[in-house]
C-alpha positions as CSV (number, residue, x, y, z in Angstrom):
1,M,75.3,91.2,121.5
2,R,78.2,94.0,122.0
3,L,79.9,95.0,119.0
4,I,82.8,98.1,118.0
5,L,82.0,99.7,114.6
6,L,85.3,100.7,112.9
7,G,86.4,102.7,109.5
8,A,87.5,105.5,108.1
9,P,85.3,108.5,107.4
10,G,83.2,108.2,104.1
11,V,83.1,104.1,104.5
12,G,79.4,104.2,105.1
13,K,79.6,103.4,109.0
14,G,76.5,105.4,110.0
15,T,74.5,103.7,107.6
16,Q,75.2,100.2,108.7
17,A,75.5,101.7,112.1
18,K,71.5,102.2,111.9
19,K,71.0,98.8,109.9
20,I,72.9,96.6,112.8
21,S,71.1,98.3,115.7
22,E,67.7,97.9,113.9
23,R,68.4,94.0,113.2
24,F,69.8,93.1,116.3
25,A,67.6,95.8,118.7
26,I,70.5,96.9,120.5
27,P,71.5,101.1,121.0
28,H,73.3,102.7,118.7
29,V,76.2,104.2,120.9
30,S,77.7,107.7,119.6
31,T,80.0,109.6,121.9
32,G,79.3,112.9,120.8
33,D,75.6,112.1,121.4
34,I,76.3,111.0,124.9
35,L,78.0,113.9,125.3
36,R,75.7,116.3,124.1
37,S,73.1,114.6,126.2
38,E,75.0,115.2,129.3
39,I,76.1,118.8,128.7
40,N,72.3,119.4,128.1
41,K,71.0,118.0,131.0
42,G,73.6,119.6,133.3
43,S,75.0,116.5,135.1
44,E,78.2,116.9,136.7
45,L,79.9,115.1,134.0
46,G,78.4,117.5,131.5
47,R,79.2,120.7,133.3
48,K,82.8,119.3,133.4
49,A,83.1,118.4,129.5
50,Q,81.4,121.8,129.0
51,D,84.3,123.4,130.3
52,F,86.4,121.9,128.0
53,V,84.3,122.4,125.0
54,K,84.0,126.1,125.5
55,S,87.6,126.6,125.8
56,G,88.1,124.5,122.7
57,K,89.6,121.6,124.1
58,L,89.6,117.9,123.7
59,V,87.2,116.4,126.4
60,P,89.7,114.1,128.2
61,D,89.3,110.6,127.8
62,D,88.9,109.2,131.3
63,L,85.7,111.9,131.1
64,I,84.3,110.3,128.0
65,I,84.7,106.9,129.8
66,E,82.8,108.1,132.9
67,M,80.3,108.9,130.5
68,I,79.9,105.8,128.7
69,K,79.9,103.7,131.8
70,D,77.1,105.8,133.3
71,E,75.2,104.6,130.0
72,L,76.3,100.8,129.9
73,M,75.2,100.4,133.5
74,S,71.7,101.6,132.5
75,D,69.0,99.0,132.0
76,K,68.8,100.3,127.9
77,F,71.8,98.7,127.4
78,K,71.2,95.0,128.7
79,D,71.0,93.2,125.9
80,G,73.5,94.6,124.4
81,F,75.3,97.8,122.1
82,L,76.8,99.2,119.0
83,M,79.9,101.3,119.6
84,D,80.0,103.8,116.8
85,G,82.6,106.3,117.0
86,F,84.5,105.2,120.1
87,P,87.2,104.0,120.5
88,R,89.3,106.1,118.5
89,T,92.9,105.4,119.6
90,L,94.6,102.5,120.9
91,E,94.5,104.4,124.7
92,Q,91.1,104.8,124.6
93,A,90.6,101.2,123.2
94,K,92.6,100.0,126.4
95,K,90.7,101.9,128.8
96,F,87.5,100.9,127.3
97,D,88.5,97.5,128.1
98,E,89.3,98.0,131.6
99,L,85.7,99.8,131.9
100,L,84.0,96.6,130.4
101,A,86.2,94.2,132.5
102,S,84.9,96.3,135.4
103,L,81.4,95.8,134.4
104,K,82.3,92.0,133.8
105,L,81.3,92.5,129.9
106,N,83.2,91.4,126.9
107,I,83.2,92.7,123.0
108,D,82.1,89.9,120.7
109,K,83.0,92.0,117.3
110,V,84.9,94.5,115.8
111,I,83.7,95.3,112.6
112,N,86.0,97.2,110.2
113,I,84.4,98.4,106.9
114,V,87.4,98.7,104.6
115,V,87.2,100.8,101.4
116,D,90.3,102.5,99.1
117,E,91.6,105.7,99.9
118,D,90.9,106.9,96.3
119,E,86.9,105.5,96.7
120,I,86.3,107.7,100.0
121,V,87.7,110.8,98.5
122,K,85.0,110.4,95.4
123,R,81.9,109.4,97.7
124,I,82.6,112.7,99.9
125,T,83.4,114.8,97.5
126,S,80.1,114.1,95.5
127,R,77.6,114.1,98.2
128,L,75.4,116.7,99.0
129,V,74.1,117.5,102.4
130,C,70.3,118.9,102.9
131,D,70.4,122.2,104.7
132,S,67.3,121.5,106.6
133,C,67.0,118.2,107.6
134,H,70.6,117.0,106.8
135,K,70.0,113.9,105.0
136,V,72.9,113.2,102.6
137,F,72.8,112.5,99.2
138,K,75.2,111.6,96.3
139,L,75.4,113.9,93.3
140,S,74.9,111.0,91.0
141,D,71.6,110.7,92.6
142,F,70.6,114.2,90.6
143,N,72.1,112.9,87.2
144,R,69.6,114.6,84.6
145,K,70.2,118.2,84.0
146,D,66.6,119.4,84.8
147,S,67.1,117.3,88.1
148,P,66.6,120.4,90.7
149,L,68.8,120.2,93.9
150,V,66.6,119.6,96.5
151,C,66.1,117.5,99.3
152,K,64.0,114.6,98.2
153,L,62.4,114.4,101.7
154,C,61.7,117.8,102.8
155,G,62.3,120.1,100.1
156,G,65.4,122.0,101.6
157,N,68.4,122.9,99.6
158,L,70.9,120.6,99.0
159,I,74.7,121.9,99.3
160,K,78.3,120.9,99.6
161,R,80.1,121.3,103.0
162,E,83.1,123.0,103.1
163,D,85.0,120.5,104.6
164,D,84.3,117.9,101.9
165,S,87.0,119.5,99.4
166,E,89.7,116.8,98.2
167,E,92.6,118.6,100.7
168,V,90.5,118.2,103.9
169,I,89.6,114.4,103.2
170,R,92.6,113.2,102.4
171,K,93.8,115.4,105.7
172,R,91.2,113.2,107.7
173,L,92.4,110.6,106.1
174,E,96.0,110.7,107.3
175,V,95.0,111.3,110.9
176,Y,92.7,108.2,110.8
177,K,95.6,106.2,110.0
178,Q,97.6,107.7,112.7
179,Q,95.2,107.7,115.1
180,T,92.5,104.8,114.5
181,E,94.3,102.6,112.4
182,P,96.3,100.6,115.2
183,L,93.0,99.6,116.6
184,V,93.0,97.2,113.9
185,K,95.7,95.6,114.5
186,Y,94.9,95.6,118.7
187,Y,91.5,94.1,117.8
188,D,93.0,91.4,115.5
189,D,95.4,90.2,117.9
190,K,92.7,90.0,120.1
191,N,90.7,87.7,117.8
192,L,87.9,89.9,117.7
193,L,88.3,92.2,114.2
194,V,86.1,91.3,110.8
195,N,87.2,93.2,108.2
196,I,84.0,94.0,105.7
197,D,84.6,95.1,102.2
198,G,82.9,98.3,102.1
199,I,82.4,98.3,98.0
200,G,78.6,97.4,96.6
201,T,75.4,98.3,97.8
202,E,74.2,99.1,101.6
203,D,72.3,96.0,101.4
204,E,75.2,94.2,100.0
205,I,77.8,95.3,102.7
206,F,75.1,94.6,105.5
207,E,74.7,91.1,104.5
208,R,78.3,90.9,104.6
209,I,78.2,91.9,108.1
210,L,75.5,89.5,108.9
211,A,77.4,86.8,107.5
212,N,80.2,87.5,109.6
213,L,78.1,88.0,113.3
């Protein structure tokens, strides 16, 4: 099974990606993880990417595509994959299609998790992050006045990230609309898109996804 996961920041892609990856025994592919791995390994592609990262520039699409190509050609991906965080733009989607065609691979489904913008803002502004293990919690998980704001897993301090303010979130959502929403039409035109209602419990959302795979 080869899948792409779409959705605005705060819709719960990370949680569902983990569930999908485990259910179908396919690797969860994060381009951020690939990029960091190549840089840490000191590979040729990693060294090229490092130059852009150090100068504060975006890593070019062609370089990211080359890294993904190396990954997809390994045995780890012979049974499929779940792409998360890529493609982000229409241009990336077209280049990714070219890569898949060159490898004689195809995408089975594109899962688009949909949540109303106001609900996304509400979710993100009310979340807390452990400063030790980085586990994310909801403020409502600590609704008792005497509940300490400490991580339930490691005991670390829970903090609210600076970029989790409403102003920052709405700007991120605007960027998402401009850059990533065109992908929805692109994959819908290819009859690959499945829109999933992202309101409900993690398990309810997961069941909706499974019903469409």
